[in-house]
Rosetta silent file (secondary structure, phi, psi, omega in degrees, C-alpha in Angstrom):
SEQUENCE: MKSWMLLLCAVVCEVVGTSAIKYSEGFTKIVPTVIVFIGFGVAFYLLSITLKVIPIGMAYAVWSGLGIVLISVIGHFVFQQRLDTPAFIGMSFILAGVIIMQVFSKAVAH
SCORE:     score description
SCORE:     0.000 S_00000001
   1 L     0.000  -48.018 -177.283   58.156    1.214   95.110 S_00000001
   2 H   -56.325  -46.629  175.608   56.366    0.917   91.665 S_00000001
   3 H   -47.959  -47.855 -171.720   57.197    4.646   90.965 S_00000001
   4 H   -72.700  -31.121  169.707   60.837    4.119   91.533 S_00000001
   5 H   -58.911  -48.847 -178.719   60.910    1.114   89.186 S_00000001
   6 H   -62.896  -39.826  172.428   59.223    3.123   86.501 S_00000001
   7 H   -55.666  -45.504  178.474   61.861    5.861   87.128 S_00000001
   8 H   -55.557  -53.696  173.667   64.532    3.354   86.728 S_00000001
   9 H   -60.858  -28.681  173.345   62.985    2.190   83.462 S_00000001
  10 H   -59.774  -48.510  178.843   62.703    5.706   82.326 S_00000001
  11 H   -62.706  -38.138  173.258   66.318    6.224   82.845 S_00000001
  12 H   -61.455  -42.238  175.363   67.152    3.106   80.958 S_00000001
  13 H   -65.981  -41.987 -177.863   64.972    4.210   77.975 S_00000001
  14 H   -66.172  -32.508  176.501   66.610    7.569   77.996 S_00000001
  15 H   -65.337  -44.859  176.751   70.145    5.918   78.038 S_00000001
  16 H   -67.521  -40.510  173.891   69.145    3.660   75.106 S_00000001
  17 H   -57.235  -39.984  178.770   67.812    6.839   73.179 S_00000001
  18 H   -70.295  -44.781  173.822   71.029    8.607   73.864 S_00000001
  19 H   -65.447  -25.285  172.289   73.150    5.795   72.763 S_00000001
  20 H   -68.193  -29.968  179.454   71.084    5.504   69.567 S_00000001
  21 H   -60.427  -43.094 -173.774   71.908    9.087   68.821 S_00000001
  22 H   -58.617  -44.365 -171.475   75.586    8.176   68.335 S_00000001
  23 H   -82.912  -18.605  174.634   74.620    5.449   65.911 S_00000001
  24 H   -55.764  -27.852 -177.743   72.006    7.718   64.011 S_00000001
  25 L    57.009   55.199  175.129   74.998    9.601   62.375 S_00000001
  26 L    76.338   29.667 -174.571   73.137   12.997   62.611 S_00000001
  27 L    59.405   30.623  174.564   69.717   11.249   62.131 S_00000001
  28 L   -89.530  -19.897  178.241   70.741    9.977   58.663 S_00000001
  29 L  -102.282  123.340 -174.106   70.231    6.271   59.626 S_00000001
  30 H   -63.144  -46.604 -176.113   66.618    5.297   60.027 S_00000001
  31 H   -61.869  -57.492  175.182   66.745    2.467   62.457 S_00000001
  32 H   -59.936  -29.536  174.156   68.840    4.240   65.054 S_00000001
  33 H   -69.126  -43.483  176.047   66.798    7.393   64.612 S_00000001
  34 H   -67.410  -31.293  176.956   63.485    5.581   65.365 S_00000001
  35 H   -63.734  -39.970  172.477   65.129    4.081   68.433 S_00000001
  36 H   -55.514  -45.481 -179.582   65.974    7.553   69.574 S_00000001
  37 H   -68.228  -42.438  176.368   62.368    8.751   69.260 S_00000001
  38 H   -60.360  -52.610  177.082   61.009    5.680   70.806 S_00000001
  39 H   -49.827  -50.639 -178.242   63.496    5.710   73.630 S_00000001
  40 H   -77.146  -33.813  176.412   62.982    9.285   74.613 S_00000001
  41 H   -55.267  -52.597 -176.558   59.124    9.057   74.038 S_00000001
  42 H   -64.754  -37.519 -179.099   58.882    6.099   76.453 S_00000001
  43 H   -64.522  -50.784 -179.981   61.372    7.667   78.928 S_00000001
  44 H   -59.044  -40.340  172.805   59.446   10.861   79.079 S_00000001
  45 H   -58.688  -48.827  177.276   56.125    9.017   79.482 S_00000001
  46 H   -60.960  -39.434  174.019   57.433    6.996   82.290 S_00000001
  47 H   -62.347  -33.161 -178.134   58.945   10.003   83.974 S_00000001
  48 H   -69.422  -31.031  172.162   55.653   11.776   83.766 S_00000001
  49 H   -68.803  -36.557 -176.406   53.952    8.830   85.657 S_00000001
  50 H   -71.964  -29.558 -177.916   56.530    8.814   88.377 S_00000001
  51 L   -70.247   -2.880  173.997   56.006   12.548   88.950 S_00000001
  52 L   -75.025  -22.341 -172.242   52.595   11.725   90.349 S_00000001
  53 L  -126.700  -39.188  179.688   54.238   10.324   93.372 S_00000001
  54 L   -99.700  138.935 -179.062   57.936   11.271   93.537 S_00000001
  55 L   -55.956  139.946 -172.732   58.856   14.941   93.938 S_00000001
  56 H   -55.796  -42.154 -174.731   60.103   16.523   90.675 S_00000001
  57 H   -71.576  -36.268  178.443   63.497   17.688   92.115 S_00000001
  58 H   -58.680  -56.413 -179.007   64.054   14.169   93.523 S_00000001
  59 H   -58.425  -42.789 -179.422   63.044   12.389   90.336 S_00000001
  60 H   -69.881  -35.454 -174.888   65.193   14.655   88.100 S_00000001
  61 H   -75.355  -36.712  173.797   68.239   14.360   90.300 S_00000001
  62 H   -59.775  -52.988 -172.631   67.895   10.571   90.092 S_00000001
  63 H   -57.256  -54.408 -179.295   67.076   10.647   86.403 S_00000001
  64 H   -66.348  -36.979  179.214   70.075   12.853   85.564 S_00000001
  65 H   -70.823  -50.807  179.788   72.612   11.294   87.957 S_00000001
  66 H   -68.013  -37.069  177.483   72.037    7.787   86.808 S_00000001
  67 H   -60.313  -40.061  176.730   71.737    8.795   83.149 S_00000001
  68 H   -63.267  -49.329 -178.743   75.169   10.483   83.351 S_00000001
  69 H   -58.302  -55.394 -172.932   76.779    7.474   85.015 S_00000001
  70 H   -59.041  -47.214  177.212   75.195    5.016   82.750 S_00000001
  71 H   -67.192  -29.553 -176.528   75.876    6.760   79.479 S_00000001
  72 H   -75.849  -44.371  176.150   79.446    7.514   80.538 S_00000001
  73 H   -60.436  -42.559  169.254   79.862    3.696   81.231 S_00000001
  74 H   -52.147  -50.581  178.445   78.380    2.918   77.765 S_00000001
  75 H   -57.416  -39.613 -179.459   80.606    5.420   76.264 S_00000001
  76 H   -67.927  -52.760 -167.833   83.635    3.885   77.991 S_00000001
  77 H   -92.837  -36.568 -171.456   82.807    0.113   77.075 S_00000001
  78 L   -93.630  -34.337 -176.606   80.807    0.366   73.839 S_00000001
  79 L  -110.327    8.160  174.607   82.287    3.404   72.119 S_00000001
  80 L    53.402   37.616  174.125   85.851    3.066   73.515 S_00000001
  81 L   -91.461   85.813 -172.191   85.637    6.615   74.858 S_00000001
  82 L   -60.255  145.124 -178.160   88.117    6.213   77.592 S_00000001
  83 L  -115.538  139.633 -178.712   87.592    8.044   80.841 S_00000001
  84 L   -92.600  179.002 -179.030   90.307    9.281   83.085 S_00000001
  85 H   -47.097  -56.960  177.907   90.739    9.243   86.804 S_00000001
  86 H   -59.572  -27.434  175.480   88.916   12.593   87.401 S_00000001
  87 H   -64.631  -42.397 -175.429   86.000   11.482   85.333 S_00000001
  88 H   -75.707  -40.586  171.154   85.482    8.341   87.363 S_00000001
  89 H   -47.883  -57.630 -179.704   85.919   10.432   90.586 S_00000001
  90 H   -51.026  -50.119  178.980   83.290   12.830   89.392 S_00000001
  91 H   -66.211  -36.502  176.217   80.897   10.074   88.421 S_00000001
  92 H   -64.967  -38.312  173.601   81.353    8.444   91.879 S_00000001
  93 H   -56.492  -44.712 -179.702   80.303   11.733   93.482 S_00000001
  94 H   -65.054  -46.069  175.861   77.238   11.836   91.370 S_00000001
  95 H   -63.565  -35.318 -176.329   76.356    8.238   92.265 S_00000001
  96 H   -71.104  -37.933 -177.549   77.108    8.845   95.895 S_00000001
  97 H   -61.911  -48.698 -170.351   74.731   11.994   95.815 S_00000001
  98 H   -64.219  -45.293  176.842   71.987    9.890   94.316 S_00000001
  99 H   -64.513  -47.082  172.530   72.452    7.199   97.004 S_00000001
 100 H   -53.738  -42.492  172.640   72.567    9.650   99.845 S_00000001
 101 H   -54.977  -43.653 -172.530   69.290   11.211   98.570 S_00000001
 102 H   -72.371  -41.898 -174.020   67.683    7.812   98.435 S_00000001
 103 H   -79.909  -46.589 -171.468   68.943    6.661  101.911 S_00000001
 104 H  -107.341  -13.922 -173.398   68.774    9.921  104.040 S_00000001
 105 L   -74.654  138.301  176.951   66.449   12.388  102.379 S_00000001
 106 L   -79.635  -27.116  176.278   63.056   12.873  104.038 S_00000001
 107 L   -51.174  -28.686 -172.997   61.872   14.157  100.459 S_00000001
 108 L   -85.099  -27.100 -171.924   61.856   10.593   99.270 S_00000001
 109 L   -67.747  117.447  170.575   59.693    9.101  101.998 S_00000001
 110 L  -132.098    0.000    0.000   56.097    8.574  100.734 S_00000001
């Protein structure tokens, strides 16, 4: 369970870093640029710890799936980048895939 919490924290740090890229304006603003490097640094460190327990394919599927959904939601609400119905449907499939893997896959059981 600890590894899954670390993976969730890694995803959050990655999403923070990705969001800061938008504010960095091509890495010309120092504070957002520092947040990018710290966010990604912590994210990859936490991901590396989780890979001691969680299979890499499973960890990366969760990492990328949740990251896509979270950054899209942030883009929608924070950056006013409106998503259309097909985008929401696609994200729901991604989220459903992550949930299905977590609930039904034997590869997750440790």
